[in-house]
C-alpha positions as CSV (number, residue, x, y, z in Angstrom):
1,M,144.9,71.2,67.9
2,T,144.3,67.8,66.3
3,G,146.6,64.8,66.1
4,K,146.1,61.2,65.0
5,K,142.7,59.7,65.8
6,I,142.6,58.0,69.2
7,Y,139.5,55.8,69.5
8,L,137.3,55.0,72.5
9,S,137.4,51.3,71.7
10,S,138.0,50.1,68.1
11,P,138.4,46.6,66.6
12,T,141.8,45.0,66.9
13,M,142.5,42.4,64.2
14,H,145.3,39.8,64.4
15,G,145.3,37.8,61.2
16,E,143.7,34.5,62.2
17,E,140.4,36.0,61.3
18,Q,141.4,36.0,57.7
19,E,142.3,32.3,57.8
20,F,138.8,31.4,58.9
21,I,137.2,33.8,56.4
22,K,139.3,32.4,53.6
23,E,138.3,28.9,54.5
24,A,134.6,30.0,54.2
25,F,135.3,31.5,50.8
26,D,137.2,28.5,49.6
27,T,134.5,26.1,50.6
28,N,131.7,28.5,49.4
29,W,130.1,28.6,52.9
30,V,129.0,32.2,52.4
31,A,125.6,31.9,54.1
32,P,124.0,32.3,57.5
33,L,125.1,28.8,58.4
34,G,128.2,26.6,58.1
35,P,131.2,25.2,59.9
36,N,132.4,28.5,61.3
37,V,129.0,29.2,62.9
38,N,128.8,25.7,64.5
39,A,132.4,25.9,65.7
40,F,132.0,29.5,67.1
41,E,129.0,28.4,69.1
42,K,130.9,25.5,70.6
43,E,134.0,27.6,71.2
44,I,132.1,30.4,73.0
45,A,130.2,27.8,75.1
46,D,133.4,26.0,76.0
47,Y,135.1,29.3,76.9
48,V,132.4,30.5,79.3
49,G,131.6,27.0,80.6
50,I,128.0,26.5,79.5
51,S,126.3,23.8,77.5
52,H,124.5,25.4,74.6
53,A,124.8,28.5,72.4
54,S,123.1,30.1,69.4
55,A,125.0,32.5,67.2
56,L,122.9,35.4,66.1
57,S,123.1,38.6,64.1
58,A,123.4,41.0,67.1
59,G,123.3,41.1,70.9
60,T,119.9,42.9,70.5
61,A,118.6,39.9,68.5
62,A,119.8,37.6,71.3
63,I,117.8,39.6,73.9
64,H,114.8,39.7,71.7
65,L,114.8,35.9,71.2
66,A,115.5,35.4,74.9
67,L,112.3,37.2,75.7
68,K,110.5,35.1,73.0
69,V,111.6,31.8,74.3
70,L,110.6,32.8,77.8
71,G,107.1,33.6,76.5
72,I,107.2,37.3,77.2
73,S,104.2,38.9,75.4
74,Q,101.9,41.9,75.2
75,G,101.3,43.7,78.5
76,D,103.9,41.7,80.5
77,L,106.2,43.6,82.8
78,V,110.0,43.2,82.6
79,F,112.4,44.7,85.1
80,V,115.4,46.3,83.4
81,P,118.2,48.5,84.8
82,T,117.9,52.1,83.9
83,L,121.6,52.7,83.4
84,T,122.2,50.8,80.2
85,F,122.2,51.2,76.4
86,S,118.7,51.2,74.8
87,A,119.4,47.8,73.2
88,T,118.8,46.2,76.5
89,C,115.2,47.4,76.7
90,N,114.1,47.9,73.1
91,P,113.4,44.2,72.6
92,V,110.9,44.3,75.5
93,V,108.9,46.8,73.5
94,Y,109.2,44.7,70.3
95,E,107.0,42.2,72.1
96,K,104.7,45.0,73.3
97,A,105.7,44.2,76.9
98,V,106.4,47.0,79.4
99,P,109.8,47.8,80.9
100,V,110.0,48.9,84.5
101,F,113.3,50.6,85.2
102,I,115.5,49.8,88.2
103,D,118.0,52.2,89.7
104,S,121.7,51.5,90.1
105,E,123.8,50.9,93.2
106,K,127.0,52.8,93.6
107,D,129.2,49.8,94.4
108,T,129.2,48.5,90.8
109,W,126.9,50.9,88.9
110,N,124.7,47.9,88.2
111,M,121.1,47.0,89.1
112,D,120.4,47.8,92.8
113,P,119.2,44.6,94.5
114,D,117.3,46.6,97.2
115,A,115.5,48.6,94.5
116,L,114.8,45.3,92.7
117,R,113.2,43.9,95.8
118,R,111.0,46.9,96.2
119,A,110.0,46.7,92.5
120,F,108.7,43.1,93.2
121,E,106.7,44.5,96.1
122,K,105.1,47.0,93.8
123,Y,104.8,44.6,90.8
124,P,104.6,41.0,92.0
125,N,103.4,39.7,88.7
126,V,106.5,40.7,86.7
127,K,107.5,38.1,84.1
128,A,111.2,38.5,83.7
129,V,114.3,40.4,85.0
130,I,117.2,41.6,82.7
131,V,120.4,42.4,84.5
132,V,123.3,44.2,82.8
133,H,127.0,44.0,83.6
134,L,127.8,47.6,82.9
135,Y,131.1,48.4,81.1
136,G,132.2,44.9,81.9
137,T,131.8,44.9,85.7
138,P,129.7,42.1,87.1
139,A,126.5,42.9,88.9
140,K,125.7,41.6,92.4
141,L,124.5,38.4,90.9
142,Y,124.0,36.2,93.9
143,E,121.7,38.8,95.5
144,I,119.8,39.4,92.3
145,M,119.4,35.7,91.6
146,E,118.1,35.0,95.1
147,I,115.4,37.7,94.6
148,C,114.4,36.2,91.3
149,R,114.3,32.7,92.8
150,E,112.1,33.9,95.6
151,H,109.6,35.2,93.1
152,N,110.1,32.3,90.6
153,V,110.9,34.8,87.8
154,P,113.5,34.0,85.0
155,L,116.7,36.0,84.8
156,I,118.3,37.2,81.5
157,E,121.9,38.3,81.7
158,D,122.8,41.1,79.3
159,A,126.5,40.3,79.2
160,A,127.0,42.3,76.0
161,E,129.8,44.3,77.5
162,S,131.3,41.7,79.9
163,L,132.5,38.7,77.8
164,G,135.5,37.4,79.8
165,S,134.4,38.9,83.1
166,T,133.8,36.5,86.0
167,Y,131.8,36.6,89.3
168,K,133.1,34.4,92.1
169,G,135.1,32.5,89.5
170,K,132.2,31.9,87.0
171,H,131.7,33.7,83.7
172,T,129.0,36.4,83.5
173,G,126.3,35.3,81.1
174,T,126.1,31.8,82.7
175,F,124.3,32.6,85.9
176,G,120.8,33.4,84.6
177,D,118.3,31.3,82.7
178,I,119.7,32.9,79.5
179,G,122.8,34.9,78.8
180,I,123.7,37.1,75.8
181,Y,126.9,38.4,74.4
182,S,127.6,41.1,71.8
183,F,130.4,41.2,69.2
184,N,129.7,44.7,68.0
185,G,132.7,46.5,66.6
186,N,133.6,48.2,69.8
187,K,133.4,45.2,72.1
188,I,136.3,43.3,73.7
189,I,136.2,40.9,70.7
190,T,134.2,41.6,67.6
191,T,132.6,40.0,64.5
192,S,131.9,43.5,63.2
193,G,128.3,42.8,64.2
194,G,126.9,39.8,65.9
195,G,125.7,38.2,69.1
196,M,125.3,35.0,71.0
197,M,122.6,33.5,73.2
198,V,123.8,30.9,75.8
199,S,121.9,28.7,78.2
200,E,122.1,25.4,80.1
201,K,118.7,24.6,78.7
202,E,119.0,23.2,75.2
203,E,115.4,23.9,74.5
204,F,116.0,27.6,74.8
205,T,118.9,27.8,72.3
206,K,117.2,25.4,69.9
207,K,114.1,27.5,69.9
208,A,116.2,30.6,69.4
209,T,117.9,29.1,66.4
210,F,114.6,28.0,65.0
211,L,113.1,31.5,65.3
212,A,116.3,33.1,64.0
213,T,116.0,31.2,60.7
214,Q,112.5,32.4,59.8
215,A,110.8,29.7,62.0
216,R,110.7,27.2,59.1
217,D,108.9,24.0,60.1
218,P,110.6,20.7,59.5
219,A,108.7,20.0,56.3
220,R,109.9,19.4,52.7
221,H,108.0,22.4,51.5
222,Y,108.2,25.9,53.1
223,Q,105.8,25.8,55.9
224,H,105.6,28.2,58.9
225,S,103.5,27.9,62.0
226,N,105.3,30.7,63.8
227,I,106.5,34.2,63.0
228,G,110.3,34.0,62.5
229,Y,113.2,36.4,62.1
230,N,116.3,36.7,60.0
231,Y,118.6,36.8,63.0
232,R,121.2,34.0,62.3
233,M,124.9,34.8,62.2
234,S,126.6,34.3,58.9
235,N,129.5,31.9,58.4
236,I,131.8,34.7,57.3
237,V,131.1,36.8,60.5
238,A,131.5,33.7,62.7
239,G,134.9,33.2,61.1
240,V,136.0,36.7,62.3
241,G,134.7,35.8,65.8
242,R,136.7,32.5,65.9
243,G,139.9,34.4,65.1
244,Q,139.1,37.1,67.7
245,L,138.3,34.5,70.4
246,L,141.9,33.3,70.2
247,H,143.0,36.7,71.6
248,L,140.2,37.4,74.2
249,E,142.4,36.9,77.2
250,E,145.1,39.1,75.6
251,H,142.5,41.8,75.0
252,K,141.2,41.5,78.5
253,D,144.7,41.8,80.0
254,R,145.3,45.0,78.0
255,K,141.9,46.5,79.0
256,K,142.7,45.8,82.7
257,A,146.1,47.4,82.3
258,I,144.5,50.6,80.8
259,Y,142.2,50.8,83.9
260,R,145.1,50.4,86.2
261,Q,147.1,53.1,84.4
262,Y,144.2,55.6,84.6
263,K,143.7,54.7,88.3
264,E,147.4,55.3,89.1
265,A,147.5,58.5,87.0
266,F,144.6,60.1,88.8
267,A,145.2,58.7,92.3
268,D,146.3,62.1,93.6
269,I,143.2,63.9,92.3
270,P,140.4,63.4,94.9
271,E,137.8,64.8,92.5
272,I,138.2,61.9,90.1
273,T,136.8,58.5,90.8
274,L,137.0,55.6,88.3
275,N,134.0,53.3,87.7
276,P,134.0,50.8,90.6
277,L,134.9,47.1,90.1
278,N,133.0,44.4,91.9
279,E,135.3,43.0,94.6
280,D,133.7,39.6,94.2
281,G,134.4,39.5,90.4
282,D,137.1,39.9,87.8
283,A,136.0,42.6,85.3
284,N,137.1,42.7,81.7
285,C,137.4,46.5,82.1
286,W,135.8,46.9,78.6
287,L,135.6,50.7,79.1
288,T,137.3,52.7,81.8
289,C,135.0,55.5,83.1
290,M,135.4,58.3,85.5
291,T,133.1,60.5,87.6
292,I,133.9,64.0,88.7
293,S,133.1,65.6,92.1
294,P,130.6,68.4,91.3
295,A,132.1,70.7,93.9
296,C,135.3,71.2,91.8
297,G,133.5,72.9,89.0
298,V,134.9,70.7,86.2
299,T,132.3,69.0,84.0
300,P,132.4,65.9,81.9
301,N,131.6,68.0,78.8
302,Q,134.7,70.1,79.5
303,I,136.9,67.0,79.6
304,M,135.3,65.5,76.4
305,D,135.6,68.8,74.5
306,A,139.3,69.1,75.5
307,L,139.9,65.5,74.3
308,D,138.0,66.1,71.1
309,E,140.2,69.1,70.3
310,W,143.1,66.6,70.1
311,N,141.0,64.2,67.9
312,I,140.6,61.8,70.9
313,E,137.3,60.0,71.2
314,S,135.4,59.8,74.5
315,R,131.7,59.7,75.3
316,P,129.2,60.3,78.1
317,I,127.9,57.6,80.4
318,W,124.7,56.0,79.2
319,K,121.8,58.3,79.7
320,P,119.4,56.5,82.0
321,M,116.5,54.9,80.2
322,H,113.9,56.4,82.5
323,L,115.0,59.8,81.3
324,Q,114.7,58.9,77.6
325,P,111.7,60.5,75.8
326,V,110.6,57.2,74.3
327,F,110.3,55.6,77.8
328,A,108.7,58.6,79.5
329,K,105.6,56.7,80.5
330,C,107.5,53.8,82.0
331,D,107.8,53.4,85.8
332,F,111.1,53.8,87.6
333,I,112.1,52.4,90.9
334,A,114.8,54.6,92.5
335,A,117.4,53.4,95.0
336,E,116.8,54.5,98.5
337,G,119.0,57.0,100.3
338,N,119.7,59.3,97.4
339,G,119.9,63.0,98.2
340,C,118.0,65.9,96.8
341,K,119.1,68.8,94.7
342,E,117.0,71.9,95.1
343,G,114.1,69.7,96.2
344,V,114.4,67.3,93.2
345,R,115.4,63.7,93.9
346,E,118.4,62.6,91.9
347,S,118.6,58.9,91.4
348,A,121.9,57.0,91.7
349,A,121.9,56.4,87.9
350,E,121.3,60.1,87.2
351,D,124.1,61.1,89.5
352,I,126.5,58.7,87.6
353,F,125.3,60.0,84.3
354,N,125.6,63.7,85.3
355,R,129.1,63.4,86.6
356,G,130.6,60.7,84.4
357,L,132.3,60.0,81.1
358,C,134.0,57.1,79.3
359,L,137.7,57.4,78.8
360,P,139.5,56.2,75.7
361,S,140.1,52.5,76.3
362,D,141.4,51.2,73.0
363,I,143.9,48.4,73.5
364,K,146.0,49.7,70.6
365,N,146.7,52.9,72.5
366,T,150.5,53.5,72.7
367,P,152.3,54.7,75.8
368,E,152.4,58.1,74.1
369,D,148.6,58.0,73.5
370,M,147.9,57.3,77.1
371,E,150.3,60.0,78.3
372,L,148.6,62.6,76.1
373,I,145.1,61.5,77.3
374,I,146.1,61.7,80.9
375,K,147.8,65.0,80.5
376,I,144.7,66.6,78.9
377,V,142.5,65.3,81.7
378,R,144.9,66.3,84.5
379,K,145.2,69.8,83.1
380,H,141.6,70.5,84.4
381,F,142.5,69.6,88.0
382,D,146.2,70.6,88.4
383,R,146.5,73.4,90.9
C-alpha cells in the first residue's frame, strides 16, 4: 500500500528566501559573488560565534580547501572517522593523501578518542585529524582536541550535519582550527547546495576564498601562480541561505521534538535504541536513528522495506568507510573491547551499521505522518 510521500529530510522553505533572491535578480547580482554572499558569511559567523567565514559551493569543497590551506599533500596521513559519509574523506584522496580510519565510540557514535590515541601511537607523523559530528550529535571534542594538541596536529571539524548543535555551550564547527558546514538539500537549513568554511584564523578563510575563485593573482591581467578551483558560492544560493538561517532555531526545535516523539513511542520496546546524544552537548537532532537488538530477529531492512511500502523514506546508517571497496587498502584502527562473532572481530562502527537505520525526520511531518511511521515500526515488535 502506498500513500503520500513522506521524506527522510527534505527542504522546508518559508518565503524570506524569495525576497533575498529577488533582490539579487533586481540588482543583477547573479554571480558567484555579491551582497548575499558577503552577508551570509557574516551571518553564519555571527550565529556560531566565530570571526571568519568563506561561502563555498559545497561542504565537500570546504573540506577540500581546509586540507589545502593546512598544507596537506601527497603521501600525508589524515585520521578520519570510519562512520561517516564519503564526502568527509574523498577530499583527502583529492590531494593524494592517505586516510586512516578511526572507529566509533558507542556513547555518541563519533570518533573514539581512545582509538585516536592508539592511532597516533602507530602513526606519529600524521598531518591532520578530521572529526565528524554524526547526525548532528557533537563528538567528545575536549578529549579529541587534547589529543591533537599533544601531537601538535590541526583539527578539522566536519560539522556538515550539526549546524546549530553545541558542545558545552559552544557551537560545533568552532572548536577546531577549521570548521565546515553543509547546506545540502537535506540538511537542517539548505541553499539547495552549498557549504561554508569557518575559522578564527583569517588567513585560512582568505586563502580558501582565493583558491575557490580560480586562484587569480592580484594583477590587472589574468595571472595564476597557484592551481585554483571553481568553488565559490553564488549570490543566488547565498540568498536562499540567508532566508533559511532566519528559521534555523525553529528547524532545530522541530528536529528535537521528532527525536523526543520517537523516544517516547519506542520506550517500551527494549530491542530499540535511538542514536545516543552527547550529555555534554545540545544536538540539533538532524536525523533520528535507531538500532535494533540482533537477538529479536528484526532487521533494519525489514523496517525500511515496510516503510517503503507506504511510500515513506528511510535509509541505512552510513556504511563505514573502511568497508568501502574504494578504501580497501586503507588502515583502520578499531576501538578496543569489541566482541567477536564467529571468530571475526566486529568494530563498533560495523555494529552500528549492521543494526541501524535512519528514521524519517522531516520537520514537515504531520502528527498523522508520525503516527503512521511509529505504527509501522512498532508492528515488528508488538507481541
